[in-house]
N, C-alpha and C positions, 0 to 999 in steps of 0.2 A: 859362629864362635868368634870371640875376640882374637885379634891378631897377636899371638904370642910366638916368639922365636923358639927354636928347639932348645937352646940353653935355658931359657926362662921356664919352659915346660919341665925340663929335667930338674931344675932347682926347686920348682914348686912341689914336685913329687918326691924329692930326695932320690932321684933315679940316676943310674949310670947309663950313659949313652954307649951302646955296644956296637952300633952300626949307624952309618950316616947316609942320609938320603939327599933329595934335591933341595933347592932353595925355597924360601917362603915358609908359610905357616899352614897348618892343617885347615881344611875347609869346615870340618865338623867332627863329631865324635860318635862312634858306634860301638855296640857291644855284641852284635850279631854279625858274624862274618858273611852271612847271606845278604846282608843289607849294605855291605861296603860299596862305596862309590869312589870315583877318582878323587884323591886328595883327602880322604878321611883318616882320622887317627883311630885305630882299633885297640880296644882294651880286652885282653884275654882274661875275663873274670872267672874265678873258680865257681863251679856249680855243684848242685847236689849229686848229679850223675856224671858230670864231665868237667874237665878243666878247659876253659875257653882258650887257654894258651896254645892248645894243639891246632887251633884254627888260624894262628897268626900267619903262618906261611901262605896258606891260600888267600888270606886277606891281602897280604902284600902283593901276591900275584895278581889279585883282582884290581890293583891300582891304589891300595891304601897308601897314604903319605907316610904312615908309621904305625908301630905297634908297641903296646905296653904289656910286658909279660914278666913272669918270674925269671930268676937267673937261670934255672935249668932249661927253660924254654927259649931263652935269649941266645944260648950258645949256638953258633953257626947260622943264626937267622940273619938274612940280609934281603935287600930289595927295597929298602926304605929306611927311615929312622927307626931304630929299635931302642927302647928304654927298658932297662932291667930294674925291677922294683921288688921289694920283699912281699908286698901285698897290692895287687892291681886295683882292688876296690878302694883301699885307702889312698892309692895314687889318684884314682878318679875323683874322689872327694876333695883331695888337696888341690888338684888342678881346678876344680870347680870353684873353690874358695878364692884361688888366685885370680881366676877369670872374673868372678864377681867384683873383686877389688879393682881390677884393671878397668872394668866396665864403667864404674863410677855412677851407676844408676841407683835410684832409691829402691829399696827392697822391702816388699811386704810379705810376711809369713802368715799363712792362714791355717789354723787347726780348729778342731771341734768335733764333738760326737756326731753331729749331723750338719749338713748345709755348707761344708767347706768348699766343695766343688761348685755349688751354686753361687756362693759369695765370690769365688774366684772368677766365674763366668761374668758375674755382674760387674766386678772391678774392671775386667777386660773391656767391657762396653762403656762404663761410666768415666774412667780416668782419661784425661786428655793427654796428648803427646804420644810418643812411641812406646807402647806397652807390650811386654812379652810376658805371657802367662804359661804356667805349667800345662803342657798338652795332656789330654786324656787323664790318666791316673798316675802321672809321673810324680809321685809324692812320697817315695820311700828312700832308703839310704842309697839306692841305685838310681831311681827315677828323678829325685830332686837334683842331684849333680848333673844329670843329662839335661834337665830343663834349663839349668843355669848355662850350661855349655852350648845350648841351642839358641841362646839370645843373640840377636844381631848387634854389631858394634855400636849402632846408633840408638840402642834401647835406652829409654829415659826412666822407665819404671818396670821393675821385675816383680811379678806377682806369683808367689810360690805356695803351692798347697803342701801341707805337712801331715802325713798319716802317722798313726801311732798303733803299735801292736804290743808294746810293753814299756816298762819303766826305763828311762834313759834315752828313749828313741827320739823324743822331741828335742832334747838337749843336743843329741848327735846331729840332727838336721839343722838346728839353729846355729851350731858351731860352723857348719858349712855355709849357710845362707847369710849369716850376720844381718838379720833384718833390722830395718829402721822403724818399722811399724809391725807389731805382732797382734793378730786378731784371733780371739777364741770365740767361735760362733755360739757355743753352748756346751754344757756337760751333761751327759745322760748315761744310762746303763748300757754302754757299748763296750765290748771287750771285757766285761765283768769276769768272764771265764779266765782271762789272763791276769787281771789286776786285783780281783777280789772284791772291790767295792767302788761305788761312785766317788767316794772321797779320794781313793787312790787314783782314779782316773783324773780327777780335777788336779791333784798334785802333779801328775805326769804332764798334763796339758800346760800347767803353769811353769814348767821348766823353761819355756821360751822366754819368760820375763827376764831371767838372769842373763840372757844373751843380747838384750837391748842396750844400746849405748846410752849415756846419760841424757842425750837429747831425744831418746826413743819414746814411742807412745804405744800403749796397749789399748786395743779396742775390745771391749767386753760387753756382755749383756747387762742391761740395767738390773735385771733380776739375777743376782750373782750366784745364789745358792752355794754349792760346795766350793766355788772359786774364791769366796770372800776371804778366807784365811791367807790366801796367797797374793792378794792384790797389792799389798804394801811392797812387794818385790819389783813392781813396775815403776819406772821413773815418772810416768804421767798416764792418766786414764782418760779415755773417752767412752762413755757408756751409750748403748743404743737400745731402742725399744721404749715402751711406756715407762715414764719416770726418768729416762736418760737424757743426756745432752742432745742426742740426735733422736728425734721421735716424730711420729706422724700424728698431727693434731686434728686433721680432718682426713677422712678416707671414704671413697665410694667405689663401687664395682658396677660396670655396665659394659656389655658388648665385648667381653674378653679383655677389658682394660681396667686396671686399678689406678684411680686418681688419688693422689695424696698430697696434702700440704705438709711439708717436712720442715721442722724447726731444728736449727743447729747453732752452735756457738758462732758460726760465720754468717748467720742470717737465716732466712727462710725462702723456700721456693716450692712451686707446685710441680710435681712429677707425674708423668703418665707412664705406667709400667705395662708391658704386654703380657700380663698374667693376672690371674684372679685369686691365687692361693694366698691365704693369710700368712703361711709360713714363709712364702717367698717375699712378701712385703717385709717381714722381719729380716730376711737375708739381704734385701735391698737397703734397709736401714744400716746394716753392718757395712755394706759396701760404701754407702754415703759417708759413714763415720770414718772409714779408711781414707776416703777422699779428703775429708776435712783435716785428718791428721797430716796428709800430704800437702795441705793448702791448695787443693784443686778448687777452682772457681765453682761455686754452687750452681750458677746459671748454666755453665757448660755441662755439668753432670746432668742437670735436668733436661737439657737439649738432647743428650745422648741416651736417656733412659728408654725411649721407644725402641732402640736397637738391641736391647738385651736379648740374648739367646742362650739356651741352656744345652749342656752336653747331652748326648744321646742316652736314652733309657732313664732320664730323670724328669718325670712328669711329661714325657713325650705324648702328645695328643694325636691319635690316629682316627681318621674318619673311615668307617668301614661300610658306608652306604646305608640307605634307608634310615638315616638319622641315628645310627648306632655309633657310639664313640667309645674308644678304648684308651684309657690313660695308662701308658706304659711307664711304670715307675719302679722297675725291677732291677736297678743297678745295685741297690743295697737296701737293707731294712733293719730297724731296731725299734724298741718301744716308742721312742720319741718321734721318729719319722713316720712310723706306722700310724700313730694316733693322728698326726697332722694330715696324712694322706686320706684317712677315713673322714676326718673333719671336712676336708675339701670335697670329697665325694658326696657327702651329705648335703652340700650347698648347691650341687649341680642340678639344673632343670632336666628332669628325665621321667619317663614312665616307670622305669625300674632302675634301681642302683644295685650293682653287683660287685662284690669284692672277691677276687681270686687271690688267695693268700698262701704263701709258702713259709718255710721256716725262717725265723730270725736267729742267725747263728751267733756263736760265741757269747752266750748269755749265762753260762755256767749252770750250777745246780738249780738255780731259780728259773730256768728257762720255761718249764711247764706253766708256772704261775704267770710269767710275763705273757705267754701266749693266751692263757685263759683271760687275762685282763683285757687284751686286745679284742678277743672275741666278744666280751661283754660290752666293750666300748662300741663295737660295730652294731650290736643289738640296740644299745641305748640311742644310737644315731639312726635307727630304723633303716639299716641297710637291708634290702629286700632278699638278697640271696648271698650266702657266704659259701664259697667253694674252697676247700682246703686241698693243698697239693703236697703229698708226701706224709710220712708217718708223724713227724713232729707237728704237722698242721692239725692233727686230730684234737689238739688241746685248744684250738679256737672254737671247738664245738660247732663245726660247720654244718650247713644244711646238706652239702655233698662233700665227700672225701674221695679224691682220686689219687692214683699213684704217681703220675707223671705230668709234666706240662702239656704233652701231646694229648693225654686223656682229658685234661681240662679244656683244651681247645675243641675237642670233639663234643664234649658236653655242652659248651657254649654254643657251638654251631647249631646244635639241635634245639636250643631253648631261646636264643636271642630273638627279640622282636624289635619293631621300630621304636626309636627314641630310648633304647636302653643305653646305660652308661656303665662301663666295666673298668674297675681299678685292678691292675695286676701289680702285686708287690711282694717281694721276698728278698732275702739275702742273695748276693750274686751267685753263690755256690749252687743254688737251686736251679738256675738256668731258666727262669720263667719268661725270658725274652722269646722262647720258643712258642709261647701261647699266641702272641701276636702273629708270628710268622706262619704257624700252622693254621690259625683261625682265618687269616687272610686268604690262604690257599683254599680252605674248605668253603668259605663263603663265595669265593670266586668260582669254584666248581659248581656252586648252586645258582650262579648267575648274578650274584650281587656285584656291584661296582667294586673296583679295587680300592685300596686305601691310599690316602695321602696324608702325610704326617708333618708335624712341626712341634717345636717345643711349646709347652703350655706355660 
């Protein structure tokens, strides 16, 4: 966290200081009193079932530098700096914005229907200098401020992921982050249940453009689709993908590596990426476009490309022994990412290609049709075995339908043979990560070697 004194913290949040603590500034910010360490600033956020303010006293007793709570919780509280605010969450967001300004780093905001976490991971690897990126899924109205406040004082580039669950949420996050570069990876039928249409999703994603400074740059797909009516709101555009300013003019795949000659407005360079998926090449082009927007040297980004690594459960490749490979891509799923994952599965060298598919959530009334389309897509790509998990998965028209991830693991353990490749994909709520965990145990019990994993 940037070094801010108590008065500046209070001013940023519009808070009243009701108790004073020791000298210096807080070490970091936490919202879970169980994670409080010496020198942390604790925020007592209101929750669905409990008011976090009730844990302020234990947090201060555990060594917290201070606590931010509502006025009723601040009364009589002592043992460190105590800040009384009307709304602790608004205080957290305001403090994050002040910290972002004091930090002086360049800020990248990344949103999109799919790929935003992968593009963030790619930026973390490609961009030179001291880069701080959102950890895990810190991409909400709570997580994004925590990501900003977790940046070290010497951070030069701040890469922030922005999630969306409804209209106005991207605008809310952009008001906190004040990005210099805003990237939209794509727009697809994700959260249709909440917003009603793909056009409404595009409009909500495009909220970020209004929060760019006059010198700001928007990074968008060359195939703009429903984003097109909103692009005139951006001060300047850099497009990525075929037909864009940042594009791969040559590409080849061999031995787990994608080699691509990438052309940009800043010149061209040959990149070697540690993945083979076509959709991740598109994500990499988005990351390179962000680098171009930040004037990062193209040669440095090319040198860093082999070090790209992805977050867990996103295309994670697990070797299960006897030539069996499991692609653990179960962090999330929607029609766009599901098609891309199946396309990649179809390219893999294997004796059999198996897809274990669970529900794609938040698709609204059209969900059965989306699931049926994905089932047809898998058949068209000659996937040998489709295993559906859960009631909604029946619309894939699977070869096998099971109730739970554990059931899917048991079915696979009985049927897998040498050189089979298994894709596991569903929305996070399905919990399909249990397939890999249980399957590894079952194969181990049968005497197969244990798994070793890494990002694909």
